C-alpha positions in Angstrom: 107.4 91.8 87.4 103.9 92.3 88.8 100.9 92.8 86.6 101.0 96.5 85.7 97.2 96.6 85.7 97.1 95.5 89.4 96.5 98.4 91.7 97.2 97.7 95.4 95.0 99.2 98.1 96.0 102.3 99.9 96.8 100.4 103.1 99.3 98.2 101.3 101.3 100.9 99.7 103.9 101.2 102.5 104.8 97.6 102.2 104.9 97.4 98.3 107.6 98.5 96.0 108.8 101.3 98.2 112.2 100.9 96.8 111.2 101.4 93.2 111.3 105.2 93.4 114.7 105.3 95.0 116.2 103.0 92.3 116.5 105.8 89.8 118.1 109.1 91.0 116.8 112.4 89.6 120.0 113.1 87.7 119.5 109.9 85.7 115.9 110.7 85.1 116.9 114.2 83.8 119.6 112.6 81.6 117.0 110.2 80.2 114.6 113.2 79.7 117.4 115.1 77.8 118.1 112.0 75.7 114.4 111.6 74.9 114.1 115.3 73.9 117.1 114.9 71.6 115.6 111.7 70.2 112.4 113.6 69.6 114.2 116.5 68.0 116.2 114.2 65.8 113.0 112.4 64.7 111.4 115.5 63.2 110.8 115.2 59.5 111.2 118.8 58.3 110.5 118.0 54.7 107.2 116.3 55.4 107.9 113.8 52.7 107.2 110.1 53.2 109.9 108.1 54.9 112.0 105.2 53.6 113.4 103.5 56.7 116.9 102.0 56.4 117.1 99.4 59.2 119.4 96.6 60.1 121.9 95.4 62.6 124.8 97.6 63.8 127.7 97.3 61.5 125.7 96.0 58.5 126.4 99.2 56.5 123.1 101.2 56.8 125.0 104.5 56.8 127.0 103.4 53.8 123.9 102.4 51.9 122.2 105.7 52.8 125.1 107.7 51.4 125.1 105.6 48.3 121.3 106.0 47.8 121.7 109.7 48.4 123.9 109.9 45.3 127.3 109.9 46.9 130.2 108.3 45.1 131.6 105.3 47.0 135.0 103.7 47.0 136.6 100.6 48.5 139.7 101.1 50.6 141.9 99.3 53.1 141.7 100.5 56.7 143.5 98.5 59.4 144.0 95.6 57.1 140.3 95.5 56.4 138.4 96.3 53.2 135.7 98.9 53.9 133.5 101.2 51.8 133.9 105.0 52.2 132.4 108.1 50.8 134.4 109.9 48.2 133.8 113.4 49.6 131.5 114.7 52.4 129.1 112.1 53.8 125.4 112.9 54.3 125.4 110.7 57.4 128.5 109.6 59.4 130.0 106.2 58.6 131.8 104.1 61.1 134.3 101.4 60.3 134.7 100.0 63.8 132.5 97.6 65.7 130.9 100.6 67.5 127.7 102.0 66.1 128.0 105.5 64.7 124.3 106.4 64.5 122.5 107.1 67.8 119.3 108.6 66.5 117.5 108.4 63.2 119.2 110.6 60.6 116.9 112.1 57.9 118.5 112.5 54.5 116.5 114.4 51.9 117.8 113.0 48.6 116.6 116.0 46.6 113.7 118.2 45.7 112.7 115.9 42.8 112.6 112.8 45.0 109.3 112.2 46.7 110.7 110.5 49.8 113.3 110.9 52.6 115.8 108.3 53.6 116.0 107.6 57.3 119.3 106.1 58.5 118.0 104.4 61.7 120.2 103.3 64.6 121.2 99.7 64.4 119.8 96.7 66.1 122.0 95.2 68.8 123.5 98.6 69.6 126.8 97.8 71.3 127.2 101.1 73.2 124.9 100.3 76.1 121.4 100.1 77.2 120.8 103.9 77.1 121.8 104.1 73.5 119.7 101.1 72.5 116.7 102.6 74.3 117.2 105.9 72.5 117.6 104.1 69.1 114.3 102.3 69.8 112.6 105.6 70.8 114.0 107.4 67.7 112.6 104.7 65.4 109.2 104.8 67.2 108.9 108.6 66.9 110.0 108.6 63.2 107.3 106.1 62.3 104.6 107.7 64.4 105.2 111.3 63.2 105.5 110.8 59.4 104.0 108.6 56.7 106.1 105.7 55.7 106.7 104.8 52.1 108.7 101.6 52.6 111.4 99.8 54.4 115.0 99.0 53.3 116.5 96.0 55.2 120.3 96.1 55.1 122.4 93.1 56.0 126.0 92.1 55.6 126.9 89.6 53.0 128.9 87.8 55.6 125.6 86.7 57.3 125.0 84.4 54.3 128.5 82.9 53.9 129.4 82.1 57.5 127.9 80.7 60.7 127.1 84.2 61.9 123.9 84.3 63.9 123.1 87.8 62.9 120.8 86.7 60.2 118.6 84.8 62.6 118.7 87.5 65.2 117.8 90.2 62.6 115.0 87.9 61.3 113.6 87.7 64.8 113.7 91.4 65.4 112.1 92.4 62.1 109.6 89.6 62.4 108.5 91.2 65.7 108.6 94.7 64.3 106.6 93.8 61.2 104.4 90.8 62.3 102.4 90.9 59.1 105.4 91.3 56.8 103.8 89.0 54.2 101.3 91.8 53.5 104.0 94.4 53.0 106.2 92.6 50.6 105.9 95.2 47.8 107.0 97.9 50.3 110.2 96.2 51.4 113.6 96.1 49.7 116.5 93.9 50.9 120.0 95.2 50.3 123.0 92.9 50.9 126.1 95.0 51.6 129.2 93.3 50.1 132.0 95.0 52.1 134.7 92.9 50.6 133.7 93.5 47.0 133.5 89.7 46.5 131.7 89.0 43.2 131.2 85.4 44.3 128.3 86.8 46.4 125.3 87.0 44.2 121.5 86.7 44.4 121.6 83.0 43.6 124.0 82.2 46.4 122.0 84.3 48.9 118.7 82.7 47.7 120.1 79.3 48.4 121.3 80.3 51.8 117.9 81.8 52.6 116.2 78.6 51.6 118.5 76.6 53.9 117.8 78.9 56.8 114.1 78.8 56.0 114.1 75.0 56.1 116.0 74.9 59.4 113.7 77.5 60.9 110.6 75.6 59.7 112.0 72.4 61.3 112.8 74.1 64.6 109.5 75.8 64.8 107.6 72.5 64.0 109.5 70.8 66.8 108.8 73.6 69.2 105.2 73.8 68.2 104.6 70.0 68.5 106.4 69.8 71.8 104.5 72.6 73.4 101.1 72.2 71.7 99.8 70.0 74.5 100.9 72.7 77.0 98.5 75.3 75.7 96.4 75.0 78.8 99.5 75.7 80.9 100.2 78.8 78.7 96.7 80.1 79.5 97.3 79.5 83.2 100.6 81.4 82.9 102.9 78.4 82.9 105.7 77.3 80.6 106.2 80.8 79.2 109.8 79.9 78.1 108.6 77.3 75.7 105.9 79.6 74.3 108.5 82.5 73.9 110.9 80.2 72.1 108.2 79.1 69.7 107.1 82.7 69.1 110.7 83.8 68.4 111.2 81.0 65.9 107.9 81.9 64.2 109.1 85.5 63.9 112.3 84.3 62.2 110.4 82.0 59.9 108.0 84.8 58.9 110.8 87.1 57.9 112.8 84.5 56.1 109.8 83.3 54.1 109.0 86.9 53.1 112.6 87.6 52.0 112.6 84.3 50.0 109.3 85.2 48.3 110.6 88.7 47.4 114.0 87.6 46.1 113.3 89.9 43.1 113.4 92.8 45.5 116.8 91.7 47.0 119.9 93.4 45.7 123.6 92.8 46.3 125.0 96.3 46.4 127.9 96.9 44.1 128.0 100.7 44.5 127.8 101.5 40.8 125.2 103.4 38.7 123.4 100.3 37.5 122.9 99.1 41.0 121.8 102.5 42.2 119.2 102.8 39.4 117.8 99.3 40.1 117.4 100.0 43.8 115.9 103.5 43.2 113.3 102.0 40.8 112.4 99.4 43.5 112.0 102.2 46.0 109.8 104.3 43.7 107.5 101.3 43.3 106.8 101.1 47.0 103.1 101.9 47.6 103.5 102.9 51.3 103.1 101.3 54.7 100.3 101.9 57.2 101.5 102.6 60.7 99.3 99.9 62.1 101.6 97.2 60.5 104.4 98.2 62.8 104.5 96.5 66.2 106.5 99.2 68.1 105.9 97.9 71.6 107.0 94.3 71.3 110.1 93.9 69.2 112.7 95.4 71.6 113.3 93.6 75.0 115.1 96.6 76.5 112.3 98.9 75.6 109.7 96.5 77.1 111.7 96.2 80.3 112.0 100.0 80.6 108.3 100.4 79.7 107.3 97.9 82.4 109.6 99.5 84.9 108.2 103.0 84.4 104.6 101.7 84.3 105.1 100.0 87.7 106.8 103.2 89.0 103.8 105.2 87.7 101.4 102.8 89.4 103.3 103.2 92.7 103.3 107.0 92.2 99.6 106.9 91.8 99.4 105.1 95.2 101.3 108.0 96.8 98.9 110.5 95.4 95.9 108.3 96.2 97.0 108.0 99.8 97.1 111.7 100.0 93.7 112.0 98.5 92.3 109.2 100.6 93.7 110.7 103.8 92.6 114.2 102.9 89.1 112.9 102.1 89.0 110.9 105.4 90.1 114.0 107.3 87.4 116.1 105.7 84.8 113.4 106.5 85.9 113.4 110.1 85.8 117.2 110.3 82.3 117.2 108.7 81.3 114.5 111.3 82.7 116.6 114.1 80.8 119.6 112.9 77.7 117.5 112.6 78.1 116.3 116.1 78.5 119.8 117.4 75.4 120.9 115.6 73.5 118.1 117.1 74.8 119.0 120.5 73.7 122.6 120.1 70.2 121.5 118.9 69.8 119.1 121.8 70.9 121.6 124.4 68.5 124.1 122.9 65.8 121.6 123.3 66.7 121.0 126.9 66.1 124.7 127.5 62.8 124.5 125.9 61.8 121.6 128.0 62.6 123.7 131.1 59.6 125.8 130.2 57.4 122.8 129.7 54.4 124.1 131.6 54.1 127.2 129.4 54.7 125.2 126.3 52.0 122.7 127.2 49.4 125.5 127.7 50.4 127.3 124.6 50.3 124.1 122.6 46.9 123.2 123.8 45.4 126.6 123.1 47.0 126.7 119.7 45.7 123.3 118.9 42.1 124.3 119.9 42.3 127.5 117.8 43.5 125.7 114.8 41.0 122.9 115.2 38.1 125.3 115.4 39.3 127.2 112.4 39.5 124.0 110.4 35.9 122.9 111.5 34.5 126.3 110.5 36.3 126.2 107.2 34.9 122.7 106.5 31.4 124.0 107.3 31.7 126.9 104.9 33.1 124.7 102.2 30.2 122.3 102.7 27.6 125.0 102.3 29.3 126.3 99.2 29.4 122.7 97.8 25.6 122.5 98.3 25.0 125.8 96.6 27.3 124.8 93.7 25.6 121.4 93.4 22.1 123.0 93.1 23.3 125.4 90.5 25.1 122.7 88.6 22.0 120.6 88.4 20.0 123.5 87.1 22.6 124.2 84.5 22.7 120.5 83.4 18.9 120.6 83.0 19.2 123.7 80.9 21.9 122.0 78.9 19.8 118.9 78.3 16.9 121.0 77.1 19.1 123.0 74.7 20.7 119.9 73.3 17.3 118.3 72.7 16.1 121.5 71.0 19.2 121.6 68.8 18.7 118.0 67.9 15.1 118.7 66.9 16.0 121.8 64.9 18.7 120.0 62.9 16.4 117.1 62.0 15.6 116.4 58.3 12.0 115.5 59.1 9.3 117.0 56.8 6.9 119.5 58.3 3.9 121.3 56.8 4.6 125.0 56.1 1.5 125.9 54.1 -2.0 124.5 53.4 -5.0 125.8 51.3 -8.3 124.3 50.3 -9.6 125.1 46.8 -13.3 124.5 45.9 -15.0 125.4 42.6 -18.6 125.3 41.6 -19.8 124.7 38.1 -20.1 127.9 36.2 -23.7 128.5 35.4 -23.1 130.6 32.4 -20.9 128.2 30.5 -22.4 125.1 31.9 -19.8 122.7 30.5 -16.4 124.1 31.7 -15.1 125.4 34.9 -11.5 126.4 36.0 -9.8 128.5 38.6 -6.3 130.0 38.6 -4.9 130.0 42.1 -1.9 132.0 42.9 -0.5 131.1 46.4 1.9 133.4 48.1 3.9 131.9 51.1 6.6 133.3 53.4 9.4 130.6 53.0 10.8 132.0 49.8 14.3 130.4 50.3 13.2 127.1 51.6 13.2 123.9 49.4 9.5 122.7 49.4 7.8 119.4 48.9 4.3 119.8 47.4 1.7 117.4 48.7 -1.5 117.3 46.5 -4.7 115.8 47.5 -7.8 115.6 45.2 -11.0 115.1 47.1 -12.9 114.1 44.0 -10.7 112.7 41.3 -13.6 112.1 39.0 -14.8 115.6 38.8 -11.7 117.8 39.2 -8.0 117.9 38.7 -5.2 120.2 39.6 -2.7 121.2 37.0 0.6 122.9 37.8 1.0 125.8 35.4 4.2 127.5 36.4 5.4 125.5 39.3 6.6 127.2 42.4 9.2 129.9 42.3 11.4 129.9 45.4 12.8 133.3 44.7 9.4 135.0 44.4 7.7 133.0 47.0 4.8 132.2 44.6 3.1 129.0 43.8 0.9 129.3 40.7 -1.7 126.6 40.0 -4.6 126.1 37.7 -7.6 124.3 38.9 -10.0 122.7 36.4 -13.2 120.9 37.2 -15.1 118.6 34.9 -18.1 119.7 33.0 -21.1 120.0 35.2 -19.3 119.0 38.4 -18.1 120.9 41.3 -14.5 120.4 42.4 -12.7 120.4 45.7 -8.9 120.1 46.3 -6.3 120.9 49.1 -2.8 122.3 48.4 -0.2 121.3 51.1 3.5 122.5 51.1 6.1 120.7 53.2 9.9 121.4 54.0 12.7 119.8 56.1 13.1 121.3 59.6 16.8 121.9 59.2 16.2 123.9 55.9 13.6 126.3 57.3 15.4 129.8 57.7 13.7 130.6 61.0 14.8 127.2 62.3 18.4 127.9 61.2 18.6 131.2 63.0 17.0 129.6 66.1 19.6 126.7 66.0 22.5 129.1 66.1 20.9 131.0 69.0 20.4 127.7 70.9 24.0 126.6 70.1 25.4 129.8 71.6 23.3 129.3 74.7 24.6 125.7 75.0 28.2 126.9 74.8 27.7 129.4 77.6 25.9 126.7 79.7 28.8 124.3 79.1 31.3 126.8 80.4 29.2 127.4 83.5 29.0 123.6 84.1 32.8 123.3 83.8 33.3 126.3 86.2 30.9 124.8 88.7 32.5 121.3 88.5 36.0 122.8 88.9 34.8 124.7 92.0 33.2 121.6 93.4 36.5 119.6 92.8 38.6 122.3 94.4 36.3 122.5 97.5 36.0 118.8 97.8 39.9 118.5 97.7 40.2 121.3 100.2 37.7 119.6 102.5 39.6 116.3 102.3 42.8 118.1 103.2 41.1 119.9 106.0 39.6 116.7 107.3 43.0 115.1 107.3 44.4 118.0 109.2 41.5 117.8 111.6 42.2 114.1 112.2 45.9 114.8 112.6 45.2 117.7 115.0 42.7 115.6 116.9 45.4 112.9 117.4 47.9 115.6 118.4 45.4 116.9 120.9 45.1 113.5 122.4 48.9 113.3 122.6 49.2 116.6 124.5 47.9 114.9 127.5 50.9 112.6 127.4 53.4 115.3 126.6 54.3 116.2 130.1 55.4 112.7 130.9 57.2 112.5 127.5 59.1 115.7 128.2 60.5 114.3 131.3 61.7 111.2 129.5 63.0 113.3 126.6 65.0 115.5 128.9 66.7 112.4 130.4 67.3 110.9 127.0 68.6 114.1 125.5 71.2 114.5 128.3 72.4 111.0 127.6 72.6 111.6 123.8 74.5 114.8 124.4 77.1 113.0 126.5 77.5 110.4 123.8 78.0 113.0 121.1 80.5 114.8 123.2 82.5 111.6 123.7 82.3 110.8 119.9 83.4 114.4 119.1 86.4 114.0 121.3 87.3 110.7 119.7 87.0 112.4 116.2 89.3 115.2 117.3 92.0 112.7 118.3 91.6 110.9 114.9 91.8 114.2 113.0 95.0 115.0 114.9 96.5 111.6 113.9 95.3 112.0 110.3 96.8 115.5 110.1 100.2 114.1 111.1 99.8 111.3 108.6 98.9 113.8 105.9 102.0 115.8 106.8 104.0 112.6 106.4 102.5 112.0 102.9 103.0 115.6 102.0 106.6 115.3 102.9 106.9 112.2 100.9 105.4 113.8 97.8 107.6 116.9 98.4 110.7 114.7 98.5 109.6 113.0 95.3 108.1 115.9 93.5 111.2 116.5 91.4 111.2 112.8 90.4 107.5 113.0 89.5 108.2 116.2 87.5 110.8 114.4 85.4 108.7 111.3 85.2 105.7 113.3 84.0 107.7 114.6 81.0 109.4 111.3 80.3 106.0 109.5 80.0 104.9 112.2 77.5 108.1 111.8 75.5 108.1 108.0 75.5 104.5 107.8 74.6 103.8 105.3 77.4 100.1 105.1 78.2 97.9 103.0 80.3 95.3 103.7 83.1 98.1 104.3 85.6 99.9 106.9 83.4 96.7 108.8 82.9 95.9 108.6 86.6 99.4 109.8 87.4 99.3 112.8 85.1 95.9 113.8 86.5 97.1 113.4 90.1 100.3 115.3 89.3 98.5 118.2 87.6 95.8 118.5 90.3 98.3 118.3 93.2 100.7 120.8 91.6 97.9 123.3 90.9 96.6 122.9 94.4 100.0 123.5 96.0 100.5 126.6 93.8 97.1 127.9 94.7 97.9 127.4 98.4 101.2 129.2 98.0 103.1 126.2 99.1 106.3 126.6 97.1 108.6 124.4 99.2 108.1 121.4 96.9 108.8 123.4 93.8 111.9 124.9 95.3 113.3 121.4 96.1 112.3 120.2 92.6 113.9 123.2 90.9 117.1 122.9 92.8 117.5 119.3 91.8 116.6 120.1 88.2 119.1 123.0 88.2 121.8 120.5 89.2 121.4 118.9 85.8 121.8 122.2 84.0 125.1 123.1 85.6 128.3 122.4 83.7 130.3 119.5 85.3 133.6 121.4 84.8 132.8 125.0 85.7 129.8 124.3 88.0 128.0 127.2 86.3 124.8 127.3 84.3 125.5 126.2 80.8 124.8 129.2 78.6 125.9 127.4 75.4 125.6 123.7 76.1 127.2 121.2 73.6 127.3 117.4 73.4 130.7 115.7 73.4 130.8 113.2 70.6 133.0 110.8 72.5 131.2 110.3 75.8 127.8 112.0 74.8 128.0 114.2 77.9 126.6 117.8 77.8 129.0 120.5 78.8 129.3 124.3 78.4 131.2 125.3 75.2 133.2 128.0 77.0 134.3 125.4 79.6 135.5 122.9 77.1 137.5 125.6 75.3 139.2 126.6 78.6 139.7 123.0 79.7 141.3 121.7 76.5 145.0 122.5 76.0 145.1 123.6 72.3 148.9 123.3 72.3 148.7 119.6 72.8 146.6 116.8 71.4 143.1 117.7 72.2 141.4 115.3 74.6 138.0 115.2 76.3 138.4 116.3 79.9 135.8 113.7 81.0 136.7 110.5 79.1 140.2 111.4 77.8 139.3 110.4 74.2 140.4 112.4 71.2 138.3 115.4 70.6 137.9 118.0 67.9 136.1 121.3 68.3 134.4 120.9 65.0 132.6 117.7 66.2 130.8 119.5 69.1 127.1 119.5 68.6 124.9 122.2 70.2 122.3 120.8 72.7 119.3 123.0 72.1 117.2 121.1 74.6 119.4 121.9 77.6 119.8 125.5 76.4 116.0 125.9 76.2 115.7 124.4 79.7 118.3 126.8 81.1 116.5 129.8 79.5 113.2 128.5 80.8 114.4 128.3 84.4 116.2 131.6 84.2 113.0 133.4 83.1 110.6 131.5 85.4 112.4 130.2 88.5 114.6 133.2 89.5 112.3 135.9 88.2 109.5 134.4 90.3 111.7 134.4 93.4 112.8 138.0 92.9 109.2 139.2 92.4 108.2 137.4 95.6 111.0 139.1 97.4 110.0 142.6 96.3 106.5 141.9 97.6 107.9 141.5 101.0 107.2 144.3 103.5 110.9 144.8 104.1 112.5 144.7 100.6 116.1 145.3 101.5 116.3 142.9 104.4 114.4 140.3 102.4 116.7 140.6 99.5 119.7 140.1 101.7 118.1 137.0 103.2 117.1 135.6 99.8 120.6 136.3 98.5 122.1 134.3 101.4 119.6 131.5 100.7 120.5 131.4 97.0 124.2 131.4 97.8 123.8 128.5 100.2 121.7 126.7 97.7 124.4 127.1 95.0 127.0 125.8 97.4 124.9 122.8 98.2 124.4 122.1 94.5 128.1 122.4 93.8 128.9 119.9 96.6 126.4 117.4 95.1 127.6 117.6 91.5 129.9 114.8 90.2 132.0 114.9 87.0 132.0 111.1 86.1 128.5 109.7 86.6 127.6 106.9 84.2 124.4 107.7 82.3 121.5 105.9 83.9 123.7 103.4 85.8 120.9 102.6 88.2 118.4 102.2 85.5 120.6 99.6 83.9 121.0 97.9 87.3 117.2 98.0 87.8 116.6 96.6 84.3 119.2 93.9 84.9 117.7 93.0 88.3 114.2 92.8 86.8 115.5 90.6 84.0 117.2 88.2 86.4 114.1 88.1 88.5 112.2 86.9 85.5 
């Protein structure tokens, strides 16, 4: 088996695995699909309660235990000289007393409304009815676990496994060890039931515990030997070698893990005696189960048949992807060649047009020269105008900047806290002649800066003869400054009153500051506008100068144009010839690719029915890797594309092959009421079986000749739904297409003849005794032998 993650290239597809798709006929795929649908339907938990899985080997008594736990009264009886356990009354799940398994799919048993779990009678390990049944048993168990919460697991084993040399205990240990690789973490959710078919009271928990201990010691010894002998080969394992030794060691480890868990949980092991006490003990143990997370189940590793089928389908899916990818690659390459051919033709048209232009080279040269001169003069004039405007803008900008500097200096001066003189008055007083000894003067000074904080500076010219006393101080609100001047007796006095204030506090200065500030803002805007204009004109001049330089160079080249045109004409003709040759080569390649595409399309058409079934099976089996996702995407995209294009041939072939599976193998008519025969598990129309079975004699199956009762017939709802689906989609679609024809009556006659021929071909192809999935088994066996 090749690596399923290896994807060959498109070119290698024809040589690789071409036979894989023909290994499995459509009828077997459809049978597998039907079985998968039945397994899915059987795995539906309608009660939505947590599951208690009853698992174990075929013939261990799982169905017997399920009936017992469901409250059914059991009895021992002798059948064919063999002691067996039967249900006293109607069983909730069928019980078989032969070596053949009676349970194909998981059977859900709702014990009662007051019970919080549902018992699931699972199909047995080592199913002895064939590969198909074993695969469906595995699928049913997978779906049951994936679709519902699991409360716990009941492992059922025959008491004979512990009292004889039967290998079933080790085989069961290996399977459950793979199914539950971390079983030591789930011990509280597992109950072990030993089915004592012979009602031998010599079998008890002590005996079984001793036997488990012996098996555990032997398993430990075997595993140690295998591990020690293969430990040094670890590097070979990593390189892919000595897989057999590693597999044996892994199998022994799985057995050891299960046996150790069962030995540790001996208190959860019960020898079933089918009495009320035993039922109560087991029920209490089940009720104590806390639940099992789905991640603890290893659903992809424990069943070899399942793994082989999975690998087979994954490889087929990978090969199917190659078919679709070949179509996509060929289609993409064809489109590329077509685009290249169109591109070549476009270039040819352009070059031929250029040749015509070169034919008028004299006129073109004159026109080009005159046009260049006109453009060049326009650019020079525009540069000159821009330069003049730049000079004007520069002068205006300098003026505005000078104004700005002056205003900023004035604002700085007006907002200065420097003290300046705002008032000055000199006071002089002569000695009063009348009094002779006393002189004074009251001076009342009125000034304009009534709201300005003032600083008073006083200067006495003659401190010995006069002094100045402040009587009332100065009143800012009234604008008055009231002083009393007193001179000494007999002396004249002289004094100067000086008032000062900060520049930024003088009201007139404040008003002037705001005016200057507004002027500055206006000047700033003008400066920005002028600078923007200058930048724009400068950039425009640079661009114009570049154009001028370019045009000047172009003008110089015009002189050489005549010679270049002659050379260009010669070169163009050569290139045109090359493109025409390449275009012809591409047309030949496109023709070949078209034929190759038709071959791939025919291949897909012939396999479309297989892909149709494969698509559904992958969904039902839950198989998923990068190839399954690619296959589903390819299948959907291709099907939608074919439908949009109106190409219905592939769907007709697919539907005709699918319809073959929906016809009754006895009457060769569509199965209106399909039922499953319990003996051979074939699906047949109920009316056909009634007509085929002679009710006057012993009733026998017309296909396998085993005994048959009409009460045991089970309705196959899956096939019935498929029949109804194809009746409402396939035939109605064809009839509607017929009525859309321009000649309805004639078209109906032709379509009726085609339908009749189709049915006759289908009838000729049908067979009544095909083994289910015979070629799948052969393929699986071949792959196993190849390993």
